[in-house]
N, C-alpha and C positions, 0 to 999 in steps of 0.2 A: 351532575355537579355544576351545571350552568355553563360548561364549556362546550362549544360546538364548532367543529371545523370540518369542512367537506372538501375533498379534492374533486375538482370539477373539470370537464373538458374545456379547452380553450376556445371559446366562441365569443363573438362580440356582444351577443345578448343572451344572458342566461336567466330566464324567468324564474321567479319564486312563486310557489303555489300559495294561494290565499288560504289562510287557516280556516277551518270550519269547527263549529261547536258540536256538542253531542246532538245526534239526530239531524245533522245538516244545518243547524241554525248558524247564520252568519254572525261574525263577531265584529264587523266593521263599524266605524264611527263616521257619521255623516258630518261633513264640513262644507259650509256654504261660504262663498266669497263674493264680494263686489269686485269685478275686474277693473282694469284700467279704462275699459270702454263703458263702464257703469252697467254692465250686464251682471246677472246673478248666476253663478256657476256652482254646482254641487259636485263634491268629490266624496269618495268613500275610502277612509284610511283603514288598512288591515294591519299595519305595523306602527310602531312608535320607537324613537321619537321622529318628528317630522324633519328635523334638521334645518329649521328656518331661523335665520338671523332676524330678529324683530327690528323694525325701524326705531331709531332712538327717540323720535318724537311721539310715536304711537305704537305700542307693542302688538296691536291687532293688525298692523300693516306689515306685509312681508318686505323686509329691508334687504334680504339676500339669503344665501344658503351656505351651510357648512359643507365641507367635503363629505361625500357619500350621503348627500341629502336624499331622503326618501321622497320628500315633497317634490323635489326637482326631477329626480330620476324616474319616478313611477307615477306620480299624480299629476305631473305637468302643471303644477302651480307656478305662477310667475311673480317676479318682483313687482311690488306696487299693489298687489291684490290685498284686499282688506277682509278679515274674518267678519262674517255676518251671523253665523250660527255654528255651534259645536254640539253635535248630538241633537237633543231636543231643546237646547237652550239658545235663545236668541241673545245676541250681544247688543246692548244699548248703552249709549253714553260713553264717556271717556273712561277707560280702565287703566289702573296702574299695572306695572310689570308683574308684581306679585299676585294681584287678583287674577289677571289674565292667565298666568302660568298655572295658578291653582285650578282654574276652570278647565284648562286644557288637560292637566294631569288627571283630574277627577274623572274625565270622560274617556281618557285613553290609556290609563295605567294598566288595564287588563290586557292590552294588546301585546303580542310577542314583539321582541326587539328586531328592528330592521338590521340585517347583518352587514358587517363591513366586508366588502369583497376586495381582495387583494390578489394580484397576479405577480408572481415572482419569476425572475430569470435566475435559476440557481446554478452555481458553479459545479464543476465535476469534483468528485472525491475519489479516494482509492477504491471505493466499493460502488459508486454510482456515477452515471454519466451526467453531463450537463442537461438540465431539464427546465421546462417552463410549466408552472402549474398555478391554478387558481384555488383559493380557499375562501370560505365564509367564516367569519368570526362573530360571535354574539356576546363575548365577555371581554371586559377591559380590566387592566391594561393587557396588551397582547404579549408583553414580556420580551420585547426586543427593542434595540436601540438603532436609530438610523442616523446617517451622517451624509455629508455632501452638500455643496452649494447649489448645484443645478440638477441634482438627481437624488434619489432615495436609496442609499446603500445600507443594507443591514450589517451593522458593525458588530453587534453582539446579540445573542439569543440566550435568555436566561433558562436554566434547567427547570423543568416542571411547569413551564408557562404554556399558554395556548399555542404560541408560535413554535415552541420546542416540541410539543405534542403533535403538531402538524408537520414536523420534520423540515421546518424552514432552516436553511443553512446560512451560517455567517458568510458574508461575502456576496450574498444574493442582492439583486437589484429589484426594486418594486417597479414594474413596467406599466401597471394599470391599477387604479384605485376606484372602486365603486362603479366599474364599467367605463370610466374615463381613461384617457391615456396619460401616463405620467411623463415627466420631462425626459427621463432616461430612455424612453422608447422613441420619442420624437426628435431628440437632439436639440430641442429648443430649451431656453431658460425660462424660469418663472420668477416672479418677483419674490424678494426675500420674505415679505410678510405672508405671501401665499404659501411658500414652501414651509415656513414655520407653522402655519395653520395645519398643513398636512401632517407634519411631524407631531403636532399636538394631538391630532386625531388618532394617530397610530399609537402614541404612548398612553392615550386614554384621558388626557386632561380635557379634551373637548368632545370626545366621541359620543357621549350620552348626555347632551344638553337637554334641559327640561322641555324645550320646544322641539 
């Protein structure tokens, strides 16, 4: 049904297996970049979307990253890098946002979705003790609402949603997102815009950007 949640051990680094095609054929997409040092670097993407925020002046330049970015977390792509090739297609000249996104989508649409990894510190209930667990989600929206100025508290879980099916409890705190540490765990605050971006990712408005 497109919903996937996995309860995982709490470790700092939980690798995801690279998918394989029938007969062991790899399904990765080649991505070439010009780096900030004018070197040419080749990466191989096994998942999509990349989670890259394009530069406003040039969509082929990496302007930043969304929360849970596959490009930043697994491919080690850096801000300022410029796409030079996608698959077997070299990129030449100035491209509009729509043309670039179409090229990226046409090469990467067959790839599986990069999961959103969330770690929850869940409160005790009458039948369960306090617990901390990590889940991977591949469908949006997750079906839960979060609140709080400096942390991410689950204020509501909708029945029948991926979050509900994963047994996420209302009153839980998200302590890590995408392998990174959330403010609730560190005790530090994050900027309002950054916190809203995380909330948007969780609710699904930004989770599956075309890039």
